[in-house]
Structure formats: structure tokens, C-alpha cells
N, CA, C and O of each residue as an XYZ file, in Angstrom:
428
protein
N      -8.773     -7.908     -7.844
C      -9.921     -7.214     -7.455
C      -9.630     -5.817     -6.913
O     -10.392     -4.890     -7.187
N      -8.530     -5.635     -6.136
C      -8.188     -4.346     -5.738
C      -7.907     -3.361     -6.825
O      -8.306     -2.197     -6.795
N      -7.177     -3.907     -7.817
C      -6.890     -3.013     -8.931
C      -8.184     -2.631     -9.691
O      -8.305     -1.490    -10.137
N      -9.093     -3.503     -9.836
C     -10.438     -3.056    -10.477
C     -11.198     -2.047     -9.626
O     -11.830     -1.116    -10.125
N     -11.104     -2.280     -8.277
C     -11.885     -1.332     -7.524
C     -11.274      0.106     -7.607
O     -12.001      1.098     -7.673
N      -9.919      0.177     -7.600
C      -9.315      1.444     -7.595
C      -9.383      2.068     -9.002
O      -9.579      3.277     -9.124
N      -9.231      1.300    -10.011
C      -9.401      1.721    -11.392
C     -10.802      2.322    -11.564
O     -10.974      3.392    -12.147
N     -11.748      1.632    -11.061
C     -13.148      1.978    -11.297
C     -13.443      3.290    -10.537
O     -14.385      4.009    -10.870
N     -12.629      3.585     -9.521
C     -12.676      4.841     -8.715
C     -11.945      5.947     -9.350
O     -11.928      7.059     -8.821
N     -11.296      5.685    -10.539
C     -10.604      6.703    -11.258
C      -9.135      6.808    -10.997
O      -8.504      7.756    -11.465
N      -8.565      5.896    -10.282
C      -7.213      5.894    -10.132
C      -6.379      5.118    -11.099
O      -6.829      4.098    -11.619
N      -5.147      5.576    -11.365
C      -4.222      4.804    -12.253
C      -3.539      3.811    -11.264
O      -3.021      4.214    -10.222
N      -3.556      2.585    -11.606
C      -3.023      1.487    -10.811
C      -1.754      0.821    -11.430
O      -1.782      0.344    -12.565
N      -0.717      0.807    -10.695
C       0.457      0.046    -11.152
C       0.468     -1.242    -10.341
O       0.419     -1.147     -9.115
N       0.526     -2.395    -10.901
C       0.413     -3.649    -10.110
C       1.767     -4.394    -10.162
O       2.539     -4.364    -11.120
N       1.954     -5.078     -8.983
C       3.154     -5.954     -8.795
C       2.766     -7.122     -7.902
O       1.953     -6.967     -6.991
N       3.309     -8.218     -8.145
C       2.910     -9.421     -7.333
C       3.753     -9.698     -6.085
O       3.462    -10.606     -5.307
N       4.833     -8.868     -5.913
C       5.611     -9.014     -4.635
C       6.460     -7.669     -4.536
O       6.470     -6.829     -5.435
N       7.127     -7.564     -3.416
C       7.989     -6.451     -3.118
C       8.992     -6.114     -4.185
O       8.959     -5.011     -4.730
N       9.859     -7.001     -4.492
C      10.942     -6.733     -5.543
C      10.267     -6.281     -6.830
O      10.733     -5.321     -7.445
N       9.164     -6.946     -7.272
C       8.539     -6.462     -8.479
C       7.955     -5.095     -8.383
O       7.973     -4.367     -9.375
N       7.421     -4.684     -7.217
C       6.890     -3.334     -6.996
C       8.009     -2.352     -7.128
O       7.829     -1.289     -7.721
N       9.191     -2.683     -6.578
C      10.341     -1.769     -6.697
C      10.759     -1.560     -8.106
O      11.151     -0.465     -8.510
N      10.669     -2.666     -8.883
C      11.034     -2.628    -10.321
C       9.983     -1.777    -11.069
O      10.338     -0.898    -11.855
N       8.762     -2.032    -10.830
C       7.680     -1.219    -11.519
C       7.897      0.313    -11.120
O       7.806      1.179    -11.990
N       8.155      0.602     -9.926
C       8.386      1.998     -9.532
C       9.509      2.581    -10.100
O       9.476      3.768    -10.423
N      10.598      1.833    -10.279
C      11.805      2.258    -10.903
C      11.642      2.664    -12.410
O      12.312      3.582    -12.884
N      10.732      1.950    -13.148
C      10.463      2.124    -14.505
C       9.379      3.095    -14.824
O       9.247      3.542    -15.963
N       8.598      3.430    -13.827
C       7.449      4.290    -14.012
C       8.011      5.736    -14.075
O       8.763      6.131    -13.184
N       7.675      6.489    -15.058
C       8.226      7.846    -15.116
C       7.359      8.869    -14.471
O       7.811      9.988    -14.230
N       6.085      8.525    -14.168
C       5.212      9.535    -13.501
C       5.350      9.480    -12.009
O       6.112      8.692    -11.448
N       4.579     10.353    -11.380
C       4.550     10.359     -9.903
C       3.733      9.218     -9.412
O       2.746      8.830    -10.036
N       4.153      8.650     -8.244
C       3.411      7.646     -7.568
C       3.001      8.380     -6.177
O       3.813      8.849     -5.380
N       1.642      8.392     -6.041
C       1.113      9.069     -4.901
C       0.983      8.123     -3.692
O       1.180      8.546     -2.553
N       0.651      6.840     -3.941
C       0.314      5.895     -2.768
C       0.849      4.565     -3.186
O       0.853      4.191     -4.359
N       1.338      3.808     -2.097
C       1.613      2.447     -2.253
C       0.697      1.811     -1.298
O       0.656      2.190     -0.127
N      -0.120      0.755     -1.795
C      -1.000     -0.126     -1.088
C      -0.354     -1.452     -1.016
O      -0.161     -2.085     -2.054
N      -0.007     -1.917      0.138
C       0.712     -3.173      0.238
C       0.173     -3.992      1.448
O      -0.271     -3.460      2.465
N       0.250     -5.277      1.253
C      -0.013     -6.169      2.327
C       1.200     -6.074      3.278
O       2.325     -5.826      2.845
N       0.943     -6.276      4.572
C       1.956     -6.210      5.573
C       2.852     -7.420      5.487
O       4.079     -7.321      5.484
N       2.179     -8.612      5.412
C       2.997     -9.827      5.425
C       3.009    -10.367      4.009
O       1.971    -10.663      3.417
N       4.279    -10.491      3.464
C       4.449    -11.086      2.108
C       5.742    -11.843      2.237
O       6.611    -11.564      3.062
N       5.808    -12.853      1.334
C       7.028    -13.640      1.226
C       8.204    -12.841      0.721
O       8.075    -12.079     -0.237
N       9.380    -13.010      1.371
C      10.574    -12.347      0.758
C      10.866    -10.882      1.277
O      11.982    -10.543      1.673
N       9.800    -10.066      1.243
C       9.929     -8.714      1.687
C       8.652     -8.255      2.330
O       7.630     -8.276      1.643
N       8.603     -7.863      3.514
C       7.341     -7.418      4.083
C       7.014     -6.002      3.669
O       7.842     -5.283      3.110
N       5.787     -5.623      3.959
C       5.256     -4.420      3.458
C       6.042     -3.210      4.013
O       6.290     -2.223      3.321
N       6.391     -3.337      5.214
C       7.174     -2.172      5.852
C       8.555     -1.935      5.086
O       8.917     -0.797      4.785
N       9.244     -2.977      4.813
C      10.503     -2.903      4.080
C      10.193     -2.302      2.686
O      10.931     -1.431      2.224
N       9.122     -2.751      2.017
C       8.836     -2.188      0.682
C       8.603     -0.742      0.699
O       9.106      0.004     -0.141
N       7.797     -0.316      1.710
C       7.519      1.111      1.834
C       8.743      1.903      2.075
O       8.943      2.962      1.479
N       9.583      1.395      2.958
C      10.814      2.104      3.283
C      11.647      2.280      1.995
O      12.196      3.351      1.735
N      11.720      1.249      1.238
C      12.564      1.267      0.002
C      11.961      2.299     -1.029
O      12.673      3.071     -1.670
N      10.666      2.249     -1.127
C       9.982      3.098     -2.026
C      10.038      4.576     -1.563
O      10.191      5.459     -2.407
N       9.923      4.861     -0.295
C      10.095      6.295      0.185
C      11.505      6.762     -0.078
O      11.719      7.934     -0.385
N      12.494      5.853      0.039
C      13.879      6.292     -0.241
C      14.085      6.701     -1.696
O      14.894      7.569     -2.024
N      13.299      6.022     -2.564
C      13.393      6.279     -4.065
C      12.522      7.442     -4.484
O      12.837      8.212     -5.392
N      11.386      7.530     -3.759
C      10.304      8.514     -4.098
C       9.779      9.241     -2.807
O       8.692      8.935     -2.315
N      10.549     10.168     -2.302
C      10.056     10.827     -1.070
C       8.692     11.461     -1.291
O       8.366     11.987     -2.355
N       7.904     11.375     -0.198
C       6.617     11.944     -0.218
C       5.508     10.962     -0.623
O       4.334     11.330     -0.639
N       5.882      9.692     -0.955
C       4.827      8.727     -1.296
C       4.189      8.369     -0.010
O       4.851      8.247      1.021
N       2.825      8.189     -0.065
C       1.968      7.844      1.030
C       1.807      6.241      1.055
O       1.956      5.610      0.009
N       1.530      5.661      2.144
C       1.448      4.190      2.266
C       0.169      3.818      2.968
O      -0.209      4.410      3.979
N      -0.487      2.825      2.412
C      -1.697      2.176      3.009
C      -1.325      0.751      3.175
O      -1.031      0.103      2.171
N      -1.310      0.189      4.377
C      -1.037     -1.188      4.565
C      -2.372     -1.962      4.731
O      -3.383     -1.426      5.184
N      -2.315     -3.161      4.364
C      -3.602     -3.997      4.548
C      -3.119     -5.349      5.037
O      -1.999     -5.775      4.754
N      -3.971     -5.993      5.758
C      -3.718     -7.385      6.264
C      -4.951     -8.001      6.806
O      -5.877     -7.296      7.208
N      -4.991     -9.311      6.830
C      -6.030    -10.070      7.367
C      -5.612    -10.579      8.725
O      -6.342    -11.315      9.389
N      -4.420    -10.171      9.126
C      -3.906    -10.573     10.479
C      -4.495     -9.633     11.534
O      -4.928     -8.527     11.213
N      -4.507    -10.078     12.788
C      -4.967     -9.308     13.896
C      -4.020     -8.103     14.136
O      -2.811     -8.247     13.954
N      -4.479     -7.055     14.494
C      -3.701     -5.779     14.677
C      -2.585     -5.977     15.728
O      -1.438     -5.560     15.570
N      -3.038     -6.672     16.848
C      -1.937     -6.884     17.862
C      -0.886     -7.792     17.515
O       0.229     -7.652     18.017
N      -1.146     -8.737     16.678
C      -0.048     -9.656     16.157
C       0.964     -8.886     15.278
O       2.180     -9.061     15.346
N       0.368     -8.042     14.470
C       1.186     -7.251     13.554
C       2.090     -6.286     14.356
O       3.278     -6.128     14.073
N       1.463     -5.647     15.378
C       2.240     -4.769     16.239
C       3.443     -5.398     16.929
O       4.562     -4.887     16.982
N       3.070     -6.606     17.467
C       4.118     -7.389     18.190
C       5.319     -7.712     17.228
O       6.480     -7.704     17.637
N       4.999     -7.978     16.005
C       6.020     -8.429     15.083
C       6.874     -7.132     14.629
O       7.874     -7.288     13.929
N       6.484     -5.937     15.016
C       7.291     -4.778     14.722
C       7.184     -4.365     13.323
O       8.051     -3.651     12.817
N       6.120     -4.796     12.646
C       6.050     -4.445     11.167
C       5.461     -3.146     10.935
O       5.753     -2.537      9.906
N       4.582     -2.611     11.866
C       3.980     -1.229     11.731
C       3.859     -0.661     13.155
O       3.857     -1.380     14.154
N       3.759      0.669     13.180
C       3.622      1.397     14.398
C       2.270      2.070     14.490
O       1.483      2.061     13.544
N       2.017      2.655     15.650
C       0.749      3.406     15.825
C       0.851      4.599     14.756
O       1.955      5.032     14.428
N      -0.213      5.058     14.282
C      -0.325      6.206     13.422
C      -0.196      5.837     11.861
O      -0.267      6.717     11.004
N      -0.014      4.573     11.568
C       0.106      4.169     10.179
C      -1.294      4.120      9.579
O      -2.257      4.065     10.343
N      -1.464      4.137      8.274
C      -2.718      3.937      7.579
C      -2.877      2.470      7.284
O      -2.029      1.842      6.649
N      -4.002      1.929      7.769
C      -4.196      0.528      7.695
C      -5.630      0.217      7.445
O      -6.527      0.913      7.920
N      -5.858     -0.885      6.660
C      -7.200     -1.378      6.276
C      -7.153     -2.861      6.526
O      -6.259     -3.569      6.063
N      -8.117     -3.301      7.251
C      -8.135     -4.737      7.594
C      -8.957     -5.509      6.580
O     -10.054     -5.083      6.220
N      -8.438     -6.648      6.110
C      -9.109     -7.529      5.235
C      -9.988     -8.510      6.051
O      -9.614     -8.926      7.148
N     -11.173     -8.870      5.486
C     -11.695     -8.433      4.254
C     -12.323     -6.999      4.393
O     -12.760     -6.610      5.476
N     -12.350     -6.244      3.280
C     -12.980     -4.892      3.343
C     -13.919     -4.915      2.076
O     -13.770     -5.682      1.126
N     -14.922     -3.950      2.201
C     -15.839     -3.699      1.069
C     -15.079     -2.763      0.130
O     -14.205     -2.009      0.559
N     -15.415     -2.821     -1.120
C     -14.885     -1.873     -2.146
C     -15.014     -0.409     -1.775
O     -14.084      0.374     -1.971
N     -16.202     -0.030     -1.223
C     -16.433      1.329     -0.792
C     -15.481      1.705      0.332
O     -15.074      2.866      0.391
N     -15.084      0.765      1.264
C     -14.233      1.051      2.337
C     -12.793      1.319      1.742
O     -12.128      2.242      2.213
N     -12.348      0.619      0.828
C     -11.110      0.806      0.189
C     -11.008      2.158     -0.504
O     -10.068      2.928     -0.304
N     -12.059      2.418     -1.359
C     -12.050      3.656     -2.130
C     -12.093      4.865     -1.152
O     -11.457      5.886     -1.415
N     -12.771      4.761     -0.130
C     -12.892      5.872      0.900
C     -11.605      6.066      1.618
O     -11.208      7.206      1.859
N     -10.912      4.980      1.982
C      -9.622      5.078      2.668
C      -8.584      5.759      1.746
O      -7.849      6.652      2.166
N      -8.553      5.320      0.516
C      -7.504      5.822     -0.422
C      -7.830      7.325     -0.690
O      -6.935      8.169     -0.743
N      -9.137      7.617     -0.853
C      -9.567      9.059     -1.113
C      -9.063      9.879      0.077
O      -8.413     10.906     -0.118
N      -9.348      9.447      1.288
C      -8.915     10.179      2.494
C      -7.402     10.378      2.610
O      -6.985     11.431      3.093
N      -6.610      9.488      2.221
C      -5.177      9.480      2.311
C      -4.634     10.518      1.157
O      -3.750     11.338      1.404
N      -5.187     10.406      0.018
C      -4.660     11.218     -1.024
C      -5.139     12.670     -1.039
O      -4.454     13.563     -1.539
N      -6.365     12.888     -0.465
C      -6.784     14.263     -0.435
C      -6.945     14.834     -1.852
O      -7.709     14.323     -2.671
N      -6.263     15.815     -2.082
C      -6.294     16.502     -3.378
C      -5.154     16.058     -4.214
O      -4.957     16.645     -5.278
N      -4.385     15.087     -3.849
C      -3.184     14.641     -4.595
C      -3.545     14.253     -6.072
O      -2.666     13.859     -6.838
């Protein structure tokens, strides 16, 4: 659903079902990747670890985290800090498109 929302908003979307797959997709993609949209809590590799690995490979990439968990639970787990870009699930398609647009600016 997220891929359809972003594609309909004019963005090129690369999809992966988990962190290691996302790293592989990024490694094989020859173009620029402007933004990573990731769930915070995932099996095997959390969103923060994924973003750190992608930033190491592609400096300048922006990140948008999403989660259905309560913000304070996430903060206590040390997965994200204040000042990160976050969208809480469930969200409306217009909310996601607006958040991505604001993060990317003119990118």
C-alpha cells in the first residue's frame, strides 16, 4: 500500500521486505536514493540499524521512520532520538505523501 501511495505521488520506489533485503536493493541500485522509509521495529534488523548501514553506504540519504508503537516505548528502547522524522501508523495516504514531500524538499 505504501509503495502505491508514493508511486501515485510521483516517487520512484524501491521495495524490500526486511533490512538485509533493503541493503541488497540499495547496493544494486545505480541511481541516487533520496529517502529510506522504514519501520522502526522489524525482525532481525531494526530500522535504526538499517538507516545507519544505508547512511554509511550512501551519505546524505534521509530517513523517515514509521511505527504503530507508542512514541515513549520506542524512545525507551533507544531505537530513535528526538529530532528524527517519524510518522505514526496508521496514517492517511495524504499524511504520508505530505511528510515525504516535506523531507525531500526539492530533492
